[in-house]
KOLSE-13864 format. One line per field, with one value per residue (C-alpha): residue number from 1; x, y, z. Coordinates in Angstrom, 1 decimal, padded with zeros to 4 digits. Each point is the difference from the previous one (the first is absolute). Layout:
BEGIN
nr NUM,... .
px X,... .
py Y,... .
pz Z,... .
//
This chain:
BEGIN
nr 1,2,3,4,5,6,7,8,9,10,11,12,13,14,15,16,17,18,19,20,21,22,23,24,25,26,27,28,29,30,31,32,33,34,35,36,37,38,39,40,41,42,43,44,45,46,47,48,49,50,51,52,53,54,55,56,57,58,59,60,61,62,63,64,65,66,67,68,69,70,71,72,73,74,75,76,77,78,79,80,81,82,83,84,85,86,87,88,89,90,91,92,93,94,95,96,97,98,99,100,101,102,103,104,105,106,107,108,109,110,111,112,113,114,115,116,117,118,119,120,121,122,123,124,125,126,127,128,129,130,131,132,133,134,135,136,137,138,139,140,141,142,143,144,145,146,147,148,149,150,151,152,153,154,155,156,157,158,159,160,161,162,163,164,165,166,167,168,169,170,171,172,173,174,175,176,177,178,179,180,181,182,183,184,185,186,187,188,189,190,191,192,193,194,195,196,197,198,199,200,201,202,203,204,205,206,207,208,209,210,211,212,213,214,215,216,217,218,219,220,221,222,223,224,225,226,227,228,229,230,231,232,233,234,235,236,237,238,239,240,241,242,243,244,245,246,247,248,249,250,251,252,253,254,255,256,257,258,259,260,261,262,263,264,265,266,267,268,269,270,271,272,273,274,275,276,277,278,279,280,281,282,283,284,285,286,287,288,289,290,291,292,293,294,295,296,297,298,299,300,301,302,303,304,305,306,307,308,309,310,311,312,313,314,315,316,317,318,319,320,321,322,323,324,325,326,327,328,329,330,331,332,333,334,335,336,337,338,339,340,341,342,343,344,345,346,347,348,349,350,351,352,353,354,355,356,357,358,359,360,361,362,363,364,365,366,367,368,369,370,371,372,373,374,375,376,377,378,379,380,381,382,383,384,385,386,387,388,389,390,391,392,393,394,395,396,397,398,399,400,401,402,403,404,405,406,407,408,409,410,411,412,413,414,415,416,417,418,419,420,421,422,423,424,425,426,427,428,429,430,431,432,433,434,435,436,437,438,439,440,441,442,443,444,445,446,447,448,449,450,451,452,453,454,455,456,457,458,459,460,461,462,463,464,465,466,467,468,469,470,471,472,473,474,475,476,477,478,479,480,481,482,483,484,485,486,487,488,489,490,491,492,493,494,495,496,497,498,499,500,501,502,503,504,505,506,507,508,509,510,511,512,513,514,515,516,517,518,519,520,521,522,523,524,525,526,527,528,529,530,531,532,533,534,535,536,537,538,539,540,541,542,543,544,545,546,547,548,549,550,551,552,553,554,555,556,557,558,559,560,561,562,563,564,565,566,567,568,569,570,571,572,573,574,575,576,577,578,579,580,581,582,583,584,585,586,587 .
px -013.8,-003.1,000.9,000.3,-003.4,-001.7,001.2,-001.1,-003.3,-000.9,000.9,-002.5,-002.8,-002.3,000.0,001.0,-000.8,-003.9,-000.7,002.8,001.5,-002.5,-001.2,003.7,000.6,-003.0,000.8,004.0,-001.4,-001.9,002.8,002.6,-002.8,000.0,003.6,001.0,-003.2,000.3,-003.8,-000.4,003.2,001.5,002.8,-002.5,-000.9,003.4,000.4,-003.3,001.5,003.3,-002.1,-001.9,003.4,000.6,-003.2,000.8,003.3,-000.1,-003.7,000.7,000.6,-002.8,-002.2,001.4,003.7,-001.0,-001.2,002.7,002.8,-002.3,-000.4,004.0,000.6,-002.4,001.4,003.6,-000.9,-001.6,003.0,001.8,-002.2,-000.1,004.0,000.3,-001.6,-003.6,-001.2,001.4,-000.5,003.6,-000.9,000.3,002.9,002.4,-001.9,001.8,-002.7,-000.3,000.2,003.2,-001.2,-003.0,-001.4,-000.7,-003.3,000.4,001.5,-002.7,001.1,-002.1,002.3,003.8,001.6,003.0,001.8,004.4,000.9,003.9,001.6,002.0,003.1,000.4,000.2,003.9,000.8,002.5,-002.1,-003.2,-000.8,-002.1,002.0,000.8,-002.9,-002.6,-003.3,-000.4,-003.1,000.8,-002.1,001.1,-000.2,000.4,003.0,001.0,-001.0,001.5,-001.2,001.3,-002.0,-000.9,002.8,-000.9,002.2,-001.0,001.5,-002.0,000.2,-000.8,-000.1,001.6,003.3,000.4,-000.2,000.0,-000.1,-002.5,-000.2,-002.0,001.1,-002.0,-000.7,-000.1,-002.0,-003.3,001.1,000.7,-003.6,001.2,002.5,-002.0,-002.5,002.5,001.3,-003.7,-000.2,002.7,-000.6,-003.0,000.5,001.0,003.4,-000.3,-002.8,000.5,000.0,000.5,002.2,000.9,003.5,002.9,002.8,003.5,003.5,000.5,002.3,-002.5,002.2,-003.0,-002.0,000.8,-000.1,002.6,001.1,-003.8,-003.0,-003.4,-001.4,-003.2,-003.1,-003.0,-000.8,-003.0,-001.2,-000.7,-000.2,-000.3,001.8,-001.0,001.0,001.7,002.0,000.8,003.3,002.6,001.7,002.9,000.2,-000.6,003.0,002.7,002.9,000.4,003.3,-001.4,-002.5,002.3,002.0,-002.3,-001.2,002.6,-000.9,-002.9,-002.2,000.2,-001.7,-002.9,000.0,-002.6,-001.0,000.1,-003.5,-001.2,001.9,-002.0,-003.2,000.3,002.2,-001.5,001.6,003.1,000.6,000.4,003.3,002.5,002.2,-003.2,-001.6,003.3,000.4,-003.6,002.0,002.7,-002.3,-001.6,003.6,001.0,-003.3,000.8,003.4,-000.6,-002.4,002.4,002.8,-001.9,-002.2,003.3,000.9,-003.1,-002.1,-003.8,-001.6,-002.7,-003.1,-000.9,-003.1,000.1,-003.1,001.3,-001.0,002.2,003.2,002.7,002.5,-001.3,000.0,-002.4,000.8,-002.5,-003.0,-003.2,-002.9,-003.8,000.0,-003.7,-000.1,003.4,003.4,002.0,003.3,001.6,003.3,003.2,002.0,-000.8,001.9,-001.6,-001.4,003.5,000.8,-002.3,000.7,002.7,-002.0,-001.6,003.3,000.5,003.5,000.3,-002.9,-000.1,-002.6,-000.3,-002.9,-001.2,000.9,-001.7,001.5,-002.2,003.2,-000.3,003.4,-000.3,003.6,001.4,000.6,-003.3,-003.1,-003.5,-000.2,002.8,000.8,002.0,002.5,000.0,001.8,000.0,001.9,001.4,003.6,001.9,002.3,000.7,-002.1,003.0,-001.5,-002.6,002.2,001.8,-003.4,-000.9,003.5,-000.3,-003.5,000.5,003.4,-001.6,-002.6,002.3,002.5,-003.0,-001.2,003.1,-000.1,-003.6,-001.3,002.7,-002.7,-001.8,002.7,001.3,-003.4,-000.1,003.8,-000.6,-002.5,001.1,003.8,001.4,002.7,-000.6,000.2,003.1,000.0,002.0,-000.8,000.4,-000.2,-002.1,001.7,-001.4,000.7,-000.6,-002.3,003.3,002.2,-002.3,-000.5,003.9,000.0,-002.2,001.9,003.2,-001.5,-001.3,-003.2,-000.3,-003.3,-001.3,-002.2,001.7,-003.2,-002.1,-000.8,001.3,-000.8,-000.1,002.8,002.0,-000.9,001.1,003.2,000.4,-000.7,002.9,002.5,-001.0,000.6,003.6,001.3,-001.5,-000.9,-003.6,-003.7,-001.4,000.5,-001.6,-000.2,-000.2,-000.5,-002.2,-001.7,-002.5,-002.1,-000.2,-001.5,-003.2,-001.2,000.6,003.7,002.3,002.1,003.5,001.4,003.2,-001.4,-004.0,-000.2,001.5,-002.0,000.6,-001.3,001.4,-001.0,000.7,001.8,000.1,001.5,-000.2,-003.4,-002.1,-001.5,-001.3,000.5,000.0,001.4,-000.3,-003.6,-000.6,-001.6,-000.2,-003.9,001.2,002.6,-002.1,-002.9,002.8,001.2,-003.5,-000.7,003.3,-001.3,-002.9,-002.1,-002.8,-000.1,-003.8,000.1,003.2,-001.3,-000.2,003.5,001.5,-002.0,001.8,002.9,-000.9,-000.5,003.3,001.8,003.7,002.4,-000.6,001.1,-001.3,000.0,-002.5,001.1,-001.5,-000.3,-000.7,003.0,002.1,-000.9,000.5,003.5,001.3,-001.0,001.1,-003.7,-000.4,-003.6,-001.9,-002.7,001.4,001.0,-004.1,-002.9,-002.5,001.5,-001.5,001.3,-002.0,-001.1,-001.0,-002.6,-000.6,000.2 .
py -011.8,000.7,003.4,-000.1,-001.7,002.3,002.9,-001.4,-000.7,003.5,000.9,-002.3,-000.1,001.9,-002.0,-003.7,-000.7,001.0,-003.5,-002.5,001.5,000.1,-003.7,-001.0,002.2,-001.7,-003.8,000.8,001.7,-003.4,-002.1,002.3,-000.2,-003.9,000.0,001.9,-000.4,003.8,001.8,003.4,001.5,002.6,-002.9,-001.6,002.9,000.9,-003.6,000.2,003.7,-001.9,-003.2,002.8,001.0,-003.4,-000.4,003.0,-000.7,-003.7,000.0,-003.2,-002.2,-002.3,001.1,-003.0,000.3,003.9,-001.2,-002.4,002.3,002.6,-002.4,-000.5,003.5,000.8,-003.1,001.4,003.4,-000.8,-002.4,002.9,002.0,-002.5,-000.6,003.9,-000.5,001.2,003.7,001.7,002.8,002.2,000.5,-003.8,-000.6,000.4,-001.8,-003.5,-001.8,001.8,-002.0,-000.7,001.7,001.5,002.8,003.5,001.2,003.2,002.6,003.3,001.7,-002.0,-000.8,001.4,-003.7,000.6,-001.9,000.8,000.4,000.3,001.3,-002.6,002.4,-000.1,-003.7,-000.5,003.4,001.1,002.1,000.0,-003.6,-002.4,-002.7,-003.2,-002.5,003.1,-001.0,002.9,001.0,001.3,001.0,-000.3,-001.9,-003.5,000.1,-003.2,-003.5,-003.5,-003.0,-003.1,-002.7,001.8,002.2,003.6,002.8,003.5,003.3,002.9,003.8,003.0,003.8,-001.8,000.1,-002.5,-003.5,-002.5,-004.0,-001.8,-003.6,-002.9,-003.6,-002.9,000.3,-002.7,001.4,000.1,-003.0,002.6,001.0,003.8,-000.4,-001.8,002.8,002.8,-002.5,000.5,003.3,001.2,-002.5,001.7,003.8,001.7,001.9,003.6,-000.8,001.8,-001.8,000.4,-002.5,-000.5,-001.5,-000.7,001.7,-002.1,000.2,-001.2,000.9,000.8,002.0,000.2,002.7,002.9,-001.0,-002.9,-000.8,-000.6,-002.2,-000.4,-003.2,-000.2,000.0,001.3,001.8,001.5,001.4,003.4,001.0,-002.6,000.3,-000.9,-003.6,000.8,003.7,002.2,-001.2,-001.6,002.1,-002.1,000.6,003.4,000.8,-001.6,002.2,000.1,-001.8,-002.8,-000.3,000.0,-002.3,-002.1,-000.2,-002.6,-002.8,-002.5,002.0,003.5,002.7,002.1,003.6,002.1,002.3,004.2,000.3,-003.3,002.2,003.1,-001.6,-001.5,002.5,-000.6,-003.2,000.9,002.8,-003.3,-000.7,001.0,002.0,001.8,000.7,001.4,002.3,001.9,000.1,001.7,002.1,001.3,000.6,002.1,002.2,000.0,001.2,002.6,001.6,-000.1,000.8,004.1,-000.2,000.6,003.1,001.6,-000.9,-000.3,-002.9,001.1,-001.7,001.4,-000.4,-002.8,001.5,003.2,002.0,000.1,-002.3,000.5,-000.6,000.3,-002.1,-003.0,-002.6,000.7,-001.8,002.2,000.0,001.5,002.4,000.6,001.3,002.1,-001.9,-001.1,-002.5,-001.9,001.4,-001.0,001.1,002.9,002.2,003.7,-000.8,-000.6,003.1,002.0,-001.5,002.1,003.0,-001.0,000.3,-003.5,-000.4,-003.3,-002.4,-003.5,-002.5,-003.7,-000.8,-001.5,001.5,-001.0,-000.3,-000.7,-001.6,-002.9,-001.7,-003.6,-000.4,-001.3,003.6,001.6,000.3,002.2,000.6,000.1,001.8,003.0,001.2,003.7,003.2,003.3,003.0,003.3,001.0,002.9,000.0,-003.2,-003.3,-001.8,000.4,-002.2,-002.4,-000.4,-000.4,-002.8,-001.9,000.2,-001.2,-002.8,-001.1,-000.1,-002.4,-002.1,-000.1,-000.9,-002.5,-002.1,000.3,000.0,-002.7,-002.4,-003.2,001.1,001.2,-003.8,-001.3,001.8,-000.6,-003.8,000.1,002.8,000.6,003.4,002.6,002.9,003.0,002.3,003.8,002.8,000.3,004.1,001.7,-001.1,-000.9,002.5,-000.3,002.7,-000.5,000.9,-002.4,-002.7,000.6,-000.2,-003.5,-001.4,001.0,-001.1,-003.2,-000.8,001.4,003.7,001.7,001.6,002.5,000.7,002.3,-003.2,-001.9,-003.0,-003.0,-003.3,-001.6,003.1,000.6,-003.7,000.5,003.8,-001.6,-003.2,002.7,002.2,-003.2,-000.8,003.8,000.9,-003.1,000.8,-001.4,003.4,003.3,003.0,001.2,004.2,002.3,-002.0,001.7,002.6,-001.5,-003.5,001.3,000.9,003.7,000.4,-000.2,003.0,000.6,000.9,003.4,-000.4,-002.7,000.1,-002.6,-002.2,000.2,-000.2,-003.8,-003.1,-004.2,-002.0,-003.2,-003.3,-003.4,001.5,000.9,003.2,-000.3,004.1,003.4,003.2,003.5,004.0,000.9,003.3,001.7,003.3,000.4,002.0,-002.5,-002.5,000.8,000.6,-003.3,-001.7,002.2,-001.5,-003.5,000.0,-000.1,001.6,002.4,000.0,-003.3,001.4,003.4,-000.6,-001.6,002.6,002.9,-001.9,001.5,003.4,000.0,-000.6,-003.0,-001.0,-001.6,-003.8,-003.4,-003.7,-003.6,-002.5,-003.4,-003.6,-002.6,-003.0,000.7,000.7,-002.8,-002.4,001.7,-000.4,-003.7,-000.6,-001.5,-000.3,001.2,003.1,-001.9,-001.8,002.8,000.9,-001.2,000.2,000.7,002.2,000.3,000.4,-003.6,-000.7,001.8,-003.0,-001.3 .
pz -029.1,001.8,000.5,-003.7,-000.3,002.3,-001.9,-003.3,001.8,001.0,-003.6,-001.7,002.4,-001.4,-003.3,001.0,003.7,000.4,-000.2,000.4,002.9,003.0,-001.0,000.4,003.1,001.8,-001.3,001.5,002.9,001.1,-001.1,002.4,002.9,-000.5,000.0,002.8,002.4,-000.4,-000.1,-001.9,001.0,-001.8,-001.1,-001.9,-002.0,-000.9,-001.3,-001.8,-001.5,-001.0,-001.5,-002.0,-001.4,-000.8,-001.7,-002.6,-000.7,-000.7,-001.2,-002.3,003.1,001.2,002.9,001.7,000.0,001.0,003.1,000.9,-000.5,001.7,002.9,000.2,000.0,002.8,002.0,-000.4,000.7,003.4,001.0,-000.8,002.2,002.8,-000.3,001.5,003.2,001.4,000.1,003.0,001.8,000.7,003.6,001.2,-002.1,003.0,002.2,001.1,-001.7,-003.7,-002.9,-001.5,-003.4,-001.2,-002.3,001.4,-001.1,-002.1,002.4,-000.1,003.3,002.5,002.3,001.2,001.7,001.9,-002.2,000.6,-003.5,-000.6,-003.1,-001.9,-000.6,003.5,000.6,000.7,000.4,002.7,002.6,-001.3,-000.9,002.5,001.8,-001.5,001.2,000.4,-001.6,-002.9,-002.1,-003.5,-002.9,-003.6,-003.4,-001.2,-002.2,-000.6,001.5,000.5,000.8,000.9,001.7,003.1,-000.1,-001.1,-001.0,-000.8,-000.7,000.8,-001.2,002.0,-001.9,-003.2,001.4,003.2,000.1,002.6,-000.2,001.9,000.4,001.6,000.7,001.6,003.6,002.5,002.3,-002.4,-002.3,-002.7,-000.4,000.0,-002.7,-002.1,000.4,-001.0,-002.8,-001.5,000.8,-002.1,-002.9,-000.5,000.8,-003.4,-000.2,001.1,002.5,003.1,003.4,003.5,001.6,003.7,000.4,002.3,-000.9,000.0,-001.5,-003.5,-003.0,-003.3,-002.5,-002.4,002.6,000.9,003.6,-000.3,003.6,001.0,-000.6,001.2,001.4,-001.0,002.7,-001.9,-003.2,-001.4,-003.0,000.1,-003.8,-002.9,-003.5,-003.4,-000.4,-003.6,000.3,-003.4,000.6,002.9,002.4,-000.6,-003.9,000.6,002.6,-002.1,-001.6,-004.0,000.8,001.9,-003.2,-002.6,001.5,000.2,-003.6,-000.5,003.1,-000.4,001.8,-000.9,002.0,-001.4,-000.4,001.3,-003.1,001.0,-001.1,002.0,003.4,-001.2,-000.1,003.4,001.5,003.3,000.0,-001.6,002.7,002.1,-001.5,002.7,-002.4,-001.2,003.6,001.0,-003.5,001.2,003.5,-001.3,-002.5,003.6,001.4,-002.5,000.4,003.6,-000.4,-002.7,002.3,003.0,-002.0,-000.8,003.2,002.0,-002.6,001.1,-003.2,000.2,-001.9,-002.3,-001.8,-003.3,-001.9,-002.7,-001.8,-001.8,-002.8,-003.1,000.0,003.0,-002.6,-003.7,-002.6,-000.7,002.6,002.3,000.9,-000.7,002.0,000.1,003.2,000.1,-003.4,-000.3,-001.1,002.3,000.4,002.7,000.8,-001.5,003.4,002.5,-001.4,-000.2,003.5,001.8,-001.8,001.4,002.8,000.0,-000.4,003.2,001.6,001.2,000.5,-002.0,-001.3,-000.8,-001.0,-000.2,-002.4,-003.1,-003.7,-003.1,-003.7,-003.0,-001.6,-002.4,001.2,000.4,001.7,003.0,001.4,-000.5,001.7,-000.5,003.6,002.2,003.4,-000.1,002.5,-000.5,002.0,-000.9,002.0,-000.3,-000.9,000.5,-003.1,-001.9,-000.8,001.3,003.7,-001.3,-001.5,003.3,001.8,-002.4,000.1,004.2,000.2,-002.6,001.9,003.3,-001.3,-001.9,003.3,002.1,-001.9,000.2,003.9,000.8,-002.6,-000.2,000.2,-002.4,-002.9,000.5,-000.2,-003.5,-001.2,000.5,-002.5,-002.1,000.6,000.5,001.3,002.2,-002.3,000.1,000.6,001.6,003.7,-000.1,-003.2,-002.8,-003.3,-002.7,-004.0,-002.1,-003.5,-002.1,002.3,-000.7,-003.7,-000.1,001.8,-002.0,-003.1,001.4,000.3,-003.2,000.6,-001.9,-000.1,-003.3,002.1,003.2,000.9,000.1,003.1,000.8,-000.9,002.4,-001.7,000.5,003.8,000.7,-001.8,001.7,003.3,-001.0,-000.4,002.8,002.4,-001.6,-000.3,003.5,001.9,000.5,-001.0,000.8,-001.8,-001.0,-004.0,000.3,-002.9,-002.2,-003.3,000.6,-002.9,001.8,003.4,001.5,-000.4,003.8,-000.5,000.6,-003.2,000.3,000.1,-001.9,-002.3,-000.5,-001.9,002.9,003.5,003.5,000.5,000.8,-000.5,003.1,-001.6,002.1,-001.2,-003.6,000.2,000.6,003.1,000.6,-001.8,001.4,-000.3,000.9,-000.7,-002.0,002.6,-001.9,-001.1,-003.8,-000.5,000.9,-002.5,-003.0,000.8,-000.3,-003.4,-001.2,000.9,-001.2,003.5,000.7,002.8,001.0,002.3,001.7,001.0,003.5,000.1,-001.5,002.1,003.1,-001.5,-000.9,004.1,000.6,000.2,000.5,-002.3,000.8,-001.6,000.2,-001.2,-000.9,001.3,-001.1,002.9,-002.1,-002.1,002.9,001.9,-003.6,-000.7,003.9,000.1,-003.7,-001.0,-003.9,000.2,001.7,000.5,002.6,002.0,-000.5,002.4,-002.9,-003.1,-002.5,-003.5,-003.6,000.1,003.6,002.3,002.3,002.5 .
//
């Protein structure tokens, strides 16, 4: 409420606050000093600013009542601050006579205390954990707090995924003084704050934590960074699965559903949810495995320009920008440049980089900016050679995800239930266009125009039919009609109305498109003319083929869509760190 008031105050300061607010601030600052006995500290000015908000929001409240409320707020705030303990230097917290609780001053790279921190994920793990009875230091977020009398139970979270319980009970040696200090500390500190905690490692059985066989018996705890008292949503609400939320609706206390826009507006908080943090780790792993797989084949990673003259693929779906008085656009793909890399005699080229599409599509599968996984390679005779490389690359990625990232996958699948996709290990599953049309027709989906591109529903139906018939969630649909493919696609020699192109279909949705490229400059210019694509901005591209280029082909894949479909997510925005769609340009 105070934060909302502060924002309202800032918006109305010019018209409302010049007379009333400063006077109220001075009065409440005096009240804060009288109540707390503290001088003109920064705290008093914060209280005064808060009182100014109250004065503007509740202008009809009498000044005496306002002053009373402000004094109470000041007293409560000071009590909360005092409960956290005194200000301490990190350099003294390991000494024997250090305080039990305290607050660090803002860390500004002044000192580097020799505090022996350990990682939460190592606690209780065979071979890497400190011994039972050892004193350990951890830095972690406060996830949950439960205080009963002088007994305190806290769950601390590190790196989003790893949790451990810490507890404190009344100690006969100090008459419960330290237990009281710890309970007051955790009663006062907001959830999601970051603390340094020193404790003795003890055996335990805590099924609610990832480190389920140990706990920390608290000796000291210090506040490193205090979170806001009121967060946009609670982590406990944000990390429940949809099944849990639906099942609770008939109970006396149904769970809250955190809405998608609220999550995206505060994405940094949403990414603290273990499943969402793990999704980005899987995304990172897909990029790494893509690079490793192609690097082993001798491919070279390239970094192509994203500011280009004209459009990389033609059409209206581009973001146009002014380039020092000239017209330019954001690249729809690295297509032209990875083909020119073939003219530069690269043994194979790949790129992991941003792709921009000005598609006004507000769906669960489209983004205006996404990460492309592109590859291009020379071929000997047939585009099947490219399909084989794509299949082996994706197969390797999927197998290694299951082998190397089971921890993250388990966390994700607990919140978003799914199974590992099926695919053939050796030969790719390839479906020709005419066979796909027959499959759709025989299953009650005849097409009026068999030369039109597939709709989303047709893709999904085809995906389920291929899974049923061939047992694969991954397949290649080739021999697309030429009219629905880009200008650089090689037409079929026998049937020019069709092309040497293919889509990569995964779990019923397209994750990428590829083709043998039209590397003959005269044929390329003729195709541009037939499709109405201007060749002026493409002169460098076409000239690179006039200087001699091997036959070649490739594919452009969408990283976020691969991650979305592999994990069975209902919305592609969950597979993007900060999504960009037609309605969202921040954060």
